[in-house]
PAZAPA-4460 file (N, C-alpha, C; in steps of 0.05 Angstrom, whole numbers, plus 32768, in hexadecimal, padded with zeros to 4 digits):
% residues 269
    n_x    n_y    n_z   ca_x   ca_y   ca_z    c_x    c_y    c_z   seq   type   mol
   8B9C   8E30   82C7   8BB5   8E27   82BA   8BBA   8E09   82C1     1      M     A
   8BBC   8DF9   82AC   8BC1   8DDD   82AF   8BDE   8DD8   82B6     2      I     A
   8BE3   8DC8   82CB   8BFE   8DC2   82D3   8C06   8DA7   82C7     3      K     A
   8C1D   8DA6   82B9   8C27   8D8D   82AE   8C34   8D7D   82C5     4      H     A
   8C2C   8D64   82C8   8C34   8D54   82E0   8C4C   8D43   82D8     5      L     A
   8C63   8D4E   82D9   8C7B   8D40   82D1   8C81   8D2A   82E5     6      T     A
   8C8B   8D14   82DB   8C92   8CFC   82EB   8C7A   8CF0   82FA     7      H     A
   8C63   8CF4   82EE   8C4A   8CE8   82F9   8C4B   8CCA   82F6     8      L     A
   8C48   8CBB   830B   8C47   8C9E   830B   8C2A   8C94   830E     9      R     A
   8C23   8C7F   8300   8C07   8C74   8303   8C00   8C6E   8320    10      P     A
   8C13   8C64   832F   8C0E   8C5D   834B   8C05   8C75   835B    11      S     A
   8C0B   8C8D   8352   8C04   8CA5   8361   8BE6   8CAA   8361    12      A     A
   8BD8   8CA1   834C   8BBB   8CA7   834A   8BAB   8C8D   8348    13      Y     A
   8BB7   8C76   8349   8BAA   8C5D   8346   8B96   8C57   835C    14      E     A
   8B7E   8C4F   8355   8B6A   8C47   8369   8B71   8C2C   8375    15      H     A
   8B6F   8C2A   838F   8B78   8C11   839C   8B67   8BF9   8393    16      E     A
   8B4E   8BFD   838C   8B3D   8BE7   8382   8B48   8BDD   8367    17      F     A
   8B51   8BEF   8356   8B5C   8BE9   833D   8B75   8BD8   8341    18      D     A
   8B87   8BE1   8352   8BA0   8BD3   8357   8B9B   8BB7   8362    19      R     A
   8B8A   8BB4   8375   8B84   8B9A   8381   8B77   8B87   836D    20      N     A
   8B64   8B91   835D   8B56   8B80   834A   8B69   8B77   8334    21      A     A
   8B7B   8B88   832B   8B8E   8B80   8316   8BA1   8B6B   831F    22      L     A
   8BA9   8B6C   8339   8BBA   8B57   8343   8BAD   8B3B   8341    23      E     A
   8B93   8B3A   8345   8B85   8B21   8343   8B84   8B17   8326    24      K     A
   8B80   8B2A   8313   8B80   8B23   82F7   8B9B   8B19   82EE    25      V     A
   8BB0   8B25   82F8   8BCB   8B1D   82F0   8BD3   8B01   82F9    26      K     A
   8BC2   8AF5   830B   8BC7   8ADA   8314   8BC2   8AC5   82FF    27      Q     A
   8BB2   8ACD   82EA   8BAC   8ABB   82D4   8BC3   8ABE   82C0    28      F     A
   8BDB   8AB6   82C7   8BF3   8ABB   82B8   8BF2   8AB0   829C    29      T     A
   8BE9   8A97   8299   8BE9   8A8A   827E   8BD6   8A99   826B    30      F     A
   8BBE   8AA0   8275   8BAB   8AAE   8265   8BB5   8AC9   825D    31      L     A
   8BC3   8AD6   826F   8BCF   8AF0   8268   8BE1   8AEE   8250    32      N     A
   8BF3   8ADA   8250   8C07   8AD7   823A   8BF9   8AD0   8220    33      K     A
   8BE6   8ABE   8221   8BD7   8AB6   8209   8BC8   8ACE   81FD    34      V     A
   8BBA   8ADC   820E   8BAA   8AF3   8204   8BBC   8B09   81FA    35      T     A
   8BD3   8B0D   8207   8BE6   8B22   81FE   8BEE   8B1C   81E1    36      N     A
   8BF4   8B03   81DB   8BFC   8AFB   81C0   8BE5   8AFF   81AC    37      F     A
   8BCE   8AF4   81B4   8BB7   8AF5   81A2   8BAF   8B12   819C    38      L     A
   8BAE   8B23   81B0   8BA6   8B3F   81AC   8BBA   8B4D   819A    39      L     A
   8BD3   8B48   819E   8BE7   8B56   818E   8BE5   8B4F   8171    40      N     A
   8BDD   8B37   816B   8BDD   8B2E   814F   8BC1   8B2C   8143    41      W     A
   8BAD   8B31   8152   8B92   8B2E   8146   8B81   8B47   814B    42      T     A
   8B72   8B49   8160   8B5E   8B5D   8163   8B6A   8B7A   8164    43      S     A
   8B81   8B7E   8171   8B8C   8B98   8172   8B93   8BA3   8156    44      V     A
   8BA1   8B92   8147   8BA8   8B9B   812C   8B90   8B9F   811A    45      K     A
   8B7C   8B8E   811D   8B63   8B91   810D   8B55   8BAB   8114    46      W     A
   8B52   8BB0   812E   8B44   8BC8   8137   8B53   8BE1   812E    47      T     A
   8B6D   8BE2   8131   8B7C   8BFA   8129   8B7C   8BFE   810B    48      M     A
   8B7C   8BE8   80FC   8B7B   8BEA   80DF   8B60   8BF5   80D7    49      T     A
   8B4A   8BEC   80E4   8B2F   8BF6   80DD   8B2D   8C14   80E3    50      N     A
   8B38   8C1D   80F9   8B37   8C39   80FF   8B48   8C4A   80EC    51      Y     A
   8B5F   8C3F   80E5   8B6F   8C4D   80D2   8B61   8C50   80B7    52      Q     A
   8B51   8C3C   80AF   8B44   8C3C   8095   8B29   8C4A   8095    53      G     A
   8B1C   8C4D   80AD   8B01   8C56   80AD   8AFB   8C6F   80BD    54      S     A
   8B0D   8C77   80CF   8B08   8C8D   80E1   8B1C   8CA4   80DC    55      C     A
   8B15   8CBB   80E8   8B25   8CD3   80E3   8B3D   8CD5   80F7    56      F     A
   8B54   8CD7   80EC   8B6D   8CD9   80FC   8B72   8CF6   8104    57      R     A
   8B74   8CFB   811E   8B7A   8D16   8128   8B98   8D1A   8129    58      V     A
   8BA2   8D2D   811B   8BBF   8D33   811B   8BC3   8D51   811D    59      T     A
   8BDC   8D59   8120   8BE2   8D76   8121   8BDC   8D84   8107    60      S     A
   8BDA   8D75   80F1   8BD3   8D80   80D7   8BB4   8D80   80D2    61      Q     A
   8BA7   8D6A   80DA   8B8B   8D68   80D3   8B79   8D77   80E6    62      S     A
   8B80   8D78   8100   8B71   8D87   8114   8B84   8D93   8128    63      C     A
   8B92   8DA8   8121   8BA7   8DB3   8132   8B9F   8DBB   814E    64      P     A
   8B88   8DC8   8151   8B7F   8DD1   816C   8B78   8DBA   817E    65      E     A
   8B69   8DA6   8172   8B62   8D8F   8182   8B7A   8D7F   8189    66      L     A
   8B8C   8D7B   8176   8BA4   8D6B   817B   8BB5   8D78   8191    67      Y     A
   8BB7   8D92   8190   8BC7   8DA1   81A4   8BBB   8D9C   81C0    68      A     A
   8BA1   8D9B   81C2   8B94   8D96   81DC   8B9A   8D7A   81E5    69      L     A
   8B98   8D66   81D3   8B9D   8D4A   81DA   8BBA   8D46   81E1    70      L     A
   8BCC   8D53   81D3   8BE9   8D51   81D8   8BEF   8D5D   81F4    71      E     A
   8BE1   8D73   81FB   8BE6   8D7F   8215   8BDC   8D6D   822C    72      D     A
   8BC6   8D5E   8227   8BBD   8D4B   823B   8BD2   8D36   8240    73      V     A
   8BDE   8D2C   822A   8BF4   8D18   822C   8C0B   8D23   823C    74      A     A
   8C12   8D3C   8237   8C28   8D48   8246   8C21   8D4D   8263    75      K     A
   8C08   8D54   8268   8BFF   8D58   8284   8C01   8D3F   8294    76      T     A
   8BFB   8D28   8288   8BFC   8D0E   8296   8C18   8D01   8294    77      L     A
   8C2A   8D0F   8287   8C45   8D05   8284   8C45   8CEA   8276    78      D     A
   8C35   8CE8   8261   8C33   8CCF   8251   8C4C   8CCD   8240    79      L     A
   8C57   8CB5   823D   8C71   8CB1   8230   8C6F   8CB7   8212    80      D     A
   8C58   8CB4   8206   8C55   8CB7   81E9   8C39   8CC0   81E3    81      Y     A
   8C35   8CCA   81CB   8C1B   8CD3   81C3   8C0D   8CBD   81B3    82      M     A
   8BF6   8CB3   81BD   8BE8   8C9E   81AE   8BDB   8CAA   8195    83      P     A
   8BD4   8C99   8183   8BC5   8CA1   816B   8BA9   8CA8   8174    84      K     A
   8B9D   8CBD   8169   8B83   8CC6   8170   8B71   8CC5   8157    85      I     A
   8B59   8CB8   815A   8B45   8CB8   8145   8B2B   8CC2   8150    86      Y     A
   8B1A   8CCC   813E   8AFF   8CD2   8146   8AEC   8CC1   8134    87      T     A
   8AD6   8CB9   8140   8AC1   8CAB   8130   8AA6   8CB8   8136    88      E     A
   8A94   8CB6   8123   8A7B   8CC4   8124   8A67   8CB7   8137    89      W     A
   8A63   8CC4   814D   8A4F   8CBC   8160   8A4C   8CD2   8175    90      S     A
   8A33   8CD8   817C   8A2F   8CED   8190   8A2B   8CE1   81AC    91      Y     A
   8A30   8CC8   81AF   8A33   8CBC   81CA   8A4E   8CC7   81D5    92      L     A
   8A4D   8CD3   81EC   8A66   8CDE   81F8   8A76   8CC7   8203    93      I     A
   8A89   8CBE   81F3   8A98   8CA6   81FA   8AB3   8CA6   81EC    94      N     A
   8AC5   8C96   81F6   8AE0   8C92   81EA   8AEA   8C77   81F2    95      A     A
   8AFD   8C6D   81E3   8B0A   8C54   81EC   8B26   8C53   81E2    96      F     A
   8B36   8C41   81EE   8B53   8C3F   81E8   8B59   8C22   81E1    97      T     A
   8B6A   8C1E   81CD   8B73   8C03   81C6   8B90   8C05   81BD    98      T     A
   8B9C   8BEE   81B9   8BB8   8BEE   81AF   8BC9   8BDB   81BF    99      G     A
   8BE2   8BDD   81B9   8BF5   8BCA   81C6   8C0F   8BD9   81CB   100      F     A
   8C17   8BDA   81E4   8C2F   8BE9   81EC   8C2F   8C05   81E2   101      R     A
   8C44   8C0E   81D4   8C44   8C2A   81CB   8C33   8C2F   81B2   102      E     A
   8C28   8C1A   81A7   8C17   8C1C   818F   8BFA   8C1D   8198   103      N     A
   8BF2   8C33   81A3   8BD6   8C35   81AE   8BC7   8C4B   819F   104      T     A
   8BAD   8C4A   81A1   8B9C   8C5F   8195   8B84   8C64   81A7   105      M     A
   8B7B   8C7D   81A5   8B63   8C85   81B4   8B4E   8C8D   819F   106      I     A
   8B36   8C83   81A2   8B20   8C8B   8191   8B0D   8C9D   81A1   107      S     A
   8B07   8CB5   8196   8AF5   8CC7   81A3   8ADC   8CC9   8192   108      L     A
   8AC4   8CC5   819D   8AAC   8CCB   818F   8AAA   8CE8   818A   109      N     A
   8A9E   8CF0   8173   8A9C   8D0C   816D   8A8B   8D1B   8182   110      T     A
   8A7A   8D0D   8191   8A6B   8D1A   81A6   8A7D   8D25   81BC   111      G     A
   8A94   8D18   81C1   8AA7   8D22   81D5   8AB1   8D3D   81CD   112      V     A
   8AB7   8D41   81B3   8AC2   8D5A   81A9   8AAD   8D6F   81A7   113      I     A
   8A96   8D68   819C   8A81   8D7C   8196   8A70   8D84   81AE   114      D     A
   8A6D   8D72   81C2   8A5A   8D77   81D7   8A67   8D7F   81F2   115      L     A
   8A81   8D7B   81F4   8A8F   8D81   820D   8AA0   8D9A   820A   116      L     A
   8AA2   8DA8   8220   8AB5   8DBF   8222   8AD1   8DB4   8222   117      K     A
   8AE4   8DC6   821C   8B00   8DBE   821A   8B0A   8DB0   8233   118      E     A
   8B04   8DBA   824A   8B0E   8DAE   8263   8B01   8D93   8268   119      E     A
   8AE8   8D8F   825E   8ADA   8D75   8260   8AE7   8D61   824D   120      E     A
   8AEF   8D6B   8235   8AFD   8D5A   8222   8B17   8D50   822F   121      V     A
   8B24   8D62   823D   8B3D   8D5A   824A   8B39   8D44   825E   122      R     A
   8B22   8D45   826C   8B1C   8D2F   827F   8B18   8D14   8270   123      F     A
   8B09   8D14   825B   8B04   8CFB   824C   8B1E   8CF0   8240   124      V     A
   8B2D   8D02   8233   8B46   8CF9   8227   8B5A   8CF0   823D   125      V     A
   8B5B   8CFF   8253   8B6D   8CF8   8269   8B66   8CDD   8274   126      G     A
   8B4C   8CD7   8276   8B42   8CBD   827E   8B4E   8CA7   826D   127      H     A
   8B4C   8CAA   8253   8B57   8C96   8240   8B75   8C94   8242   128      E     A
   8B83   8CAA   8244   8BA0   8CAA   8246   8BA8   8C9E   8261   129      M     A
   8B97   8CA1   8275   8B9C   8C94   828F   8B9D   8C76   828C   130      G     A
   8B8A   8C6B   827C   8B8A   8C4F   8277   8BA5   8C46   826A   131      H     A
   8BAF   8C56   8258   8BC8   8C4F   824B   8BDF   8C51   825F   132      I     A
   8BE0   8C66   826E   8BF6   8C6B   8281   8BF7   8C55   8296   133      K     A
   8BDF   8C4C   829E   8BDE   8C38   82B4   8BE0   8C1B   82AA   134      S     A
   8BE4   8C18   8290   8BE7   8BFD   8285   8BCD   8BED   8284   135      G     A
   8BB6   8BFA   8282   8B9D   8BED   8282   8B96   8BE0   8267   136      H     A
   8BA1   8BEA   8252   8B97   8BE4   8237   8B98   8BC6   8231   137      V     A
   8BAD   8BB9   8237   8BAF   8B9C   8232   8B99   8B8D   8240   138      L     A
   8B94   8B93   8259   8B7F   8B85   8268   8B63   8B8C   825F   139      Y     A
   8B5F   8BA4   8256   8B45   8BAB   824A   8B40   8B9B   8231   140      Q     A
   8B55   8B97   8221   8B52   8B88   8208   8B4F   8B6A   820E   141      Q     A
   8B5B   8B61   8223   8B56   8B45   822B   8B39   8B41   8231   142      M     A
   8B2D   8B54   823F   8B10   8B53   8245   8B00   8B52   822C   143      L     A
   8B05   8B64   8219   8AF6   8B64   8201   8AFA   8B4B   81F1   144      W     A
   8B12   8B41   81F0   8B18   8B29   81E1   8B0A   8B11   81EC   145      Y     A
   8B0B   8B0E   8207   8AFE   8AF7   8213   8AE0   8AF9   8211   146      F     A
   8AD5   8B11   8212   8AB8   8B14   8210   8AAE   8B0F   81F3   147      S     A
   8ABD   8B19   81E0   8AB3   8B18   81C4   8ABA   8AFE   81B5   148      D     A
   8AD0   8AF2   81BD   8ADA   8ADB   81AE   8AD7   8AC1   81BE   149      V     A
   8AE3   8AC0   81D6   8AE3   8AA7   81E5   8AC7   8A9E   81EC   150      I     A
   8AB5   8AB0   81F3   8A9A   8AA9   81FB   8A8A   8A9C   81E4   151      D     A
   8A93   8A9F   81CB   8A85   8A93   81B4   8A8F   8A77   81AE   152      H     A
   8AA4   8A6E   81BC   8AAE   8A53   81B8   8A9F   8A40   81CB   153      I     A
   8A92   8A2B   81C0   8A82   8A19   81D0   8A91   8A0E   81E8   154      P     A
   8A86   8A11   8200   8A92   8A07   8218   8AA7   8A18   8225   155      G     A
   8AB0   8A2D   8216   8AC6   8A3E   8221   8ABB   8A52   8235   156      A     A
   8AA2   8A59   8233   8A97   8A6E   8244   8A9A   8A68   8262   157      G     A
   8A93   8A4F   826A   8A95   8A49   8287   8AB2   8A48   8291   158      L     A
   8AC4   8A3E   8280   8AE0   8A3D   8287   8AEB   8A5A   828A   159      V     A
   8AE2   8A6B   8278   8AEC   8A87   8278   8ADF   8A99   828D   160      N     A
   8AC8   8A90   8299   8AB8   8AA1   82AA   8AC7   8AAE   82C1   161      L     A
   8AD6   8A9E   82D1   8AE5   8AAB   82E8   8AF8   8AC1   82DF   162      P     A
   8B06   8ABC   82C9   8B19   8AD0   82BF   8B0A   8AE8   82B4   163      F     A
   8AF4   8AE3   82A6   8AE4   8AF9   829B   8AD9   8B0B   82B1   164      K     A
   8ACE   8AFE   82C6   8AC2   8B0E   82DC   8AD8   8B1E   82EB   165      L     A
   8AEF   8B12   82EE   8B06   8B20   82FA   8B0E   8B38   82EA   166      A     A
   8B0E   8B35   82CF   8B15   8B4B   82BD   8AFF   8B61   82BE   167      L     A
   8AE6   8B59   82BF   8AD0   8B6D   82C0   8AD1   8B7D   82D9   168      L     A
   8AD6   8B70   82F0   8AD8   8B7E   8309   8AF0   8B91   8308   169      Y     A
   8B07   8B87   82FE   8B1E   8B99   82FC   8B18   8BB1   82EA   170      W     A
   8B0B   8BAC   82D3   8B05   8BC2   82C0   8AF4   8BD7   82CE   171      S     A
   8AE1   8BD0   82DE   8AD1   8BE4   82EC   8AE2   8BF4   82FF   172      R     A
   8AF4   8BE7   830D   8B06   8BF5   8320   8B1A   8C07   8311   173      M     A
   8B23   8BFE   82FA   8B36   8C0D   82EA   8B2A   8C28   82E1   174      A     A
   8B10   8C29   82DE   8B03   8C42   82D6   8B07   8C58   82EB   175      E     A
   8B08   8C50   8305   8B0D   8C64   831A   8B29   8C70   8317   176      F     A
   8B3C   8C5F   8310   8B57   8C69   830C   8B58   8C7B   82F4   177      T     A
   8B4C   8C74   82DE   8B4C   8C84   82C6   8B3E   8C9F   82CA   178      A     A
   8B29   8C9F   82DA   8B1B   8CB8   82E1   8B2E   8CCB   82F0   179      D     A
   8B3E   8CC0   8301   8B52   8CD0   8310   8B65   8CDD   82FC   180      R     A
   8B6E   8CCD   82E9   8B80   8CD8   82D4   8B72   8CEE   82C4   181      A     A
   8B59   8CEA   82BF   8B49   8CFE   82B1   8B48   8D18   82C0   182      G     A
   8B45   8D16   82DB   8B44   8D2E   82EC   8B60   8D3B   82EC   183      L     A
   8B75   8D2C   82ED   8B90   8D37   82EC   8B95   8D45   82D2   184      L     A
   8B88   8D3B   82BD   8B8B   8D47   82A2   8B7D   8D62   829F   185      A     A
   8B66   8D65   82AC   8B57   8D7E   82AA   8B5A   8D90   82C2   186      C     A
   8B61   8D83   82D9   8B65   8D92   82F2   8B4E   8DA4   82F9   187      Q     A
   8B36   8D9A   82F4   8B1D   8DAA   82F9   8B07   8D96   8300   188      D     A
   8B00   8D93   8319   8AEC   8D80   8322   8AD1   8D85   8316   189      I     A
   8ACA   8D9F   8312   8AB0   8DA5   8306   8AAF   8D9B   82E9   190      D     A
   8AC5   8D9F   82DA   8AC5   8D95   82BE   8AC3   8D77   82BD   191      A     A
   8AD1   8D69   82CF   8AD1   8D4C   82D0   8AB4   8D42   82D6   192      A     A
   8AA7   8D4E   82E9   8A8C   8D45   82F1   8A78   8D4D   82DB   193      L     A
   8A7C   8D64   82CE   8A6B   8D6B   82B8   8A6D   8D57   82A1   194      N     A
   8A85   8D4E   829C   8A89   8D3B   8286   8A7A   8D21   828D   195      A     A
   8A7D   8D18   82A6   8A70   8CFF   82AE   8A51   8D02   82AD   196      I     A
   8A47   8D1A   82B5   8A2B   8D1F   82B4   8A20   8D1E   8297   197      T     A
   8A2F   8D29   8285   8A27   8D28   8269   8A29   8D0C   825E   198      K     A
   8A3C   8CFC   8267   8A3D   8CE0   825F   8A24   8CD1   8269   199      M     A
   8A1A   8CDA   8280   8A03   8CCC   828C   89E9   8CD2   827D   200      A     A
   89E9   8CE6   826B   89D2   8CEA   825A   89C2   8D03   825E   201      G     A
   89CD   8D17   826C   89BF   8D30   826E   89BA   8D3C   8252   202      V     A
   89A2   8D45   824C   899C   8D50   8231   89AD   8D69   822C   203      P     A
   89B4   8D6C   8213   89C6   8D82   820B   89BA   8D9E   8213   204      Q     A
   89A0   8DA1   8211   8993   8DBA   8217   8997   8DC2   8235   205      K     A
   899E   8DAE   8246   89A2   8DB4   8262   89BF   8DB5   826A   206      Y     A
   89D1   8DB4   8256   89EE   8DB4   825C   89F5   8DCD   826D   207      F     A
   89EA   8DE4   8266   89F1   8DFC   8275   89E8   8DFC   8292   208      V     A
   89D5   8DEA   8298   89CB   8DE8   82B3   89D9   8DD1   82C3   209      Q     A
   89ED   8DC4   82B6   89FA   8DAE   82C3   8A08   8DB7   82DD   210      T     A
   8A01   8DA9   82F2   8A0C   8DB0   830D   8A16   8D96   831A   211      D     A
   8A2E   8D95   8322   8A3A   8D7D   832E   8A2A   8D73   8346   212      K     A
   8A1D   8D86   8354   8A0E   8D7E   836C   89F7   8D6A   8366   213      K     A
   89EB   8D6D   834E   89D6   8D5B   8346   89E0   8D3E   8343   214      N     A
   89F6   8D3B   8336   8A01   8D20   8332   8A0A   8D14   834D   215      L     A
   8A16   8D24   835E   8A1F   8D1A   8378   8A08   8D14   838A   216      L     A
   89F2   8D23   8388   89DA   8D1E   8397   89CE   8D03   838D   217      R     A
   89CE   8CFE   8373   89C4   8CE5   8368   89D5   8CCE   8372   218      Q     A
   89F0   8CD2   8373   8A02   8CBD   837D   89FC   8CB6   839A   219      A     A
   89F7   8CCB   83AA   89F1   8CC6   83C6   89D6   8CB7   83CA   220      E     A
   89C3   8CBF   83BA   89A9   8CB1   83BB   89AC   8C94   83B2   221      E     A
   89BC   8C8F   839E   89C1   8C74   8394   89CC   8C63   83AA   222      F     A
   89E0   8C6E   83B9   89EC   8C5F   83CF   89D9   8C5B   83E6   223      E     A
   89CA   8C6F   83ED   89B8   8C6D   8405   89A0   8C5C   8400   224      N     A
   8996   8C5B   83E7   897E   8C4D   83E1   8982   8C30   83DA   225      E     A
   899B   8C27   83DB   89A1   8C0B   83D3   89B2   8BFE   83E9   226      N     A
   89A8   8BFE   8402   89B8   8BF5   8418   89B1   8BD9   8422   227      Q     A
   8998   8BD0   841E   8990   8BB6   842A   899C   8B9F   8419   228      D     A
   899A   8B87   8423   89A7   8B70   8417   899E   8B6B   83FA   229      F     A
   8984   8B6C   83F6   8979   8B66   83DC   8981   8B7B   83C7   230      W     A
   8980   8B94   83CE   8987   8BA9   83BB   89A5   8BA9   83B6   231      E     A
   89B5   8BA3   83CB   89D2   8BA1   83C7   89D8   8B89   83B4   232      T     A
   89CA   8B73   83B7   89CE   8B5C   83A6   89C7   8B63   8389   233      T     A
   89B1   8B71   8385   89A9   8B79   836A   89BF   8B8A   835D   234      I     A
   89C9   8B9D   836D   89DE   8BAE   8363   89F6   8B9E   835A   235      R     A
   89FF   8B8B   836A   8A16   8B7C   8364   8A12   8B6B   834A   236      E     A
   89FB   8B5F   8348   89F5   8B4E   8330   89F2   8B5F   8317   237      I     A
   89E5   8B76   831B   89DF   8B88   8304   89F9   8B92   82F6   238      A     A
   8A0E   8B96   8307   8A27   8BA1   82FC   8A3B   8B8B   82F5   239      I     A
   8A35   8B72   82FB   8A48   8B5D   82F9   8A54   8B5A   82DD   240      L     A
   8A44   8B5E   82C9   8A4D   8B5A   82AD   8A54   8B74   829F   241      D     A
   8A58   8B8A   82AE   8A5F   8BA4   82A3   8A7C   8BA9   82A6   242      D     A
   8A88   8BB7   8292   8AA4   8BBE   8294   8AA8   8BDA   82A1   243      S     A
   8A93   8BE9   82A5   8A95   8C03   82B1   8A83   8C05   82CA   244      H     A
   8A8B   8C13   82DE   8A79   8C17   82F6   8A64   8C2C   82EF   245      P     A
   8A50   8C2E   8301   8A3C   8C42   82FD   8A48   8C5E   82FD   246      W     A
   8A3E   8C70   82EC   8A49   8C8A   82E9   8A47   8C9B   8303   247      L     A
   8A30   8C98   8311   8A2D   8CA7   832A   8A42   8C9F   833E   248      V     A
   8A4A   8C86   833E   8A5F   8C7D   8351   8A7A   8C87   8348   249      L     A
   8A7E   8C88   832E   8A98   8C94   8324   8A9A   8CB1   832D   250      R     A
   8A85   8CC0   832C   8A85   8CDB   8334   8A8B   8CDE   8352   251      A     A
   8A7E   8CCD   8362   8A82   8CCE   837F   8A9F   8CC7   8386   252      A     A
   8AA9   8CB2   837A   8AC5   8CA9   837F   8AD9   8CBF   8378   253      E     A
   8AD3   8CCD   8361   8AE6   8CE1   8358   8AE6   8CF9   836B   254      L     A
   8ACF   8D00   8376   8ACE   8D17   8389   8ADD   8D10   83A2   255      V     A
   8ADA   8CF7   83AB   8AE9   8CEE   83C3   8B07   8CF2   83BF   256      K     A
   8B11   8CEA   83A8   8B2E   8CEC   83A2   8B36   8D09   839F   257      W     A
   8B25   8D19   8392   8B2B   8D35   838E   8B2F   8D43   83A9   258      Y     A
   8B1F   8D3B   83BD   8B1F   8D48   83D7   8B35   8D3C   83E9   259      E     A
   8B44   8D28   83DF   8B58   8D1B   83EF   8B73   8D2A   83ED   260      S     A
   8B84   8D23   8400   8B9F   8D2F   8400   8BB0   8D24   83E9   261      D     A
   8BA9   8D0D   83DF   8BB9   8D01   83C9   8BB7   8D12   83B0   262      V     A
   8B9F   8D1A   83A8   8B9B   8D2B   8391   8BAA   8D45   8394   263      Y     A
   8BA7   8D52   83AB   8BB4   8D6B   83B0   8BD2   8D69   83AF   264      K     A
   8BDD   8D52   83B9   8BFA   8D4E   83B9   8C04   8D4C   839C   265      K     A
   8BF6   8D3E   838B   8BFE   8D3B   836F   8BFE   8D56   8361   266      I     A
   8BE9   8D65   8365   8BE6   8D7F   8357   8BFB   8D93   8361   267      I     A
   8C01   8D92   837A   8C12   8DA6   8386   8C30   8D9E   8387   268      N     A
   8C35   8D86   837E   8C51   8D7D   837F   8C62   8D8A   836A   269      S     A
***
């Protein structure tokens, strides 16, 4: 039985790395204001218009069972409003969120719906709604905007680099927070880890054999086999330009939080 978490505040599940990294990003006050304006009037509107014109809108009329599931996730996380939901054709298990303030949308690849069990879908959708609830969407779009637009302006790349790197680091840390929201949405650690395992690329024919212990064992090996200075340096450089942390580390971080008193307090409150 899923418990609806009334009066849930983002600070209750926020990862400390996310919070600290975002504080550094917010120090770029002028860039925040400029990007806020540009996103509101350019890329956000274009993206949402493209989805409205080209992708399938999930509503209580078009897909009642799926919409009811998504609506229940929003209620579970005590989200103030229901974002628009679209699906687009891809069997990559992935989703993303865009929008501005209350005008947000979530795009789910069809692979999320067709390849995942219901409780695993709740984790993925809860992850995206966690981004909305925690106020991540603006800063995610700032990252996309600066990566896709500013870097193509001659000479702007070097000026933008410190801000971009700060945003990339924050984005990786924000995923840990969103994963926690996903777990709160499904309230099933096995389902959450199974979803992450499937994202990592386990073949569909082996889905029934999915065991969280395998992914956690891989995470432990990853940590233990990359301890010396050179390997640690390679790891830091390899991830520097990525917006998401390694999946095995996401799994390990989520288990740590699941086993903590903080998670239990939220669920039992």
